[in-house]
C-alpha angles and dihedrals in degrees: 000000000000125000090248095054091047090050090049090047089058097036098065097050092041093050090047089051093048091045089051093049091054100036101046096059090043091052094044094048096041122103093266093048132060096346092053090047091053093048091049092047090051091046091050090051091052092048090050091051090050091049091052090051091050091047090053091047090051090050090051093049091047088053091050092050091052090049093050093049094049107027122063089188088062091053091048092049092053092045092053100038102040104024100034093231124157134194121261111275094020118129117221118214116197120194126195115245 
């Protein structure tokens, strides 16, 4: 093998190695690299927390629906508390705060 072909045989792998040593950190630290990964990871964690809060709210609402379907006292409590309704014959006293 001639000296030129030996030099070229080493030049290609060496240039690929040097290119990789330079390109990989630039790609990782670029705006589409590690910072984007961290931002997406934080966003995923926030979405998961929001989903868990919503699941808990759905469970509570399902419990309320079951209560309303089965318990007349629950219906009366909502009618009194949220709608301000009273039974026939009851007297309502209002006091200034």
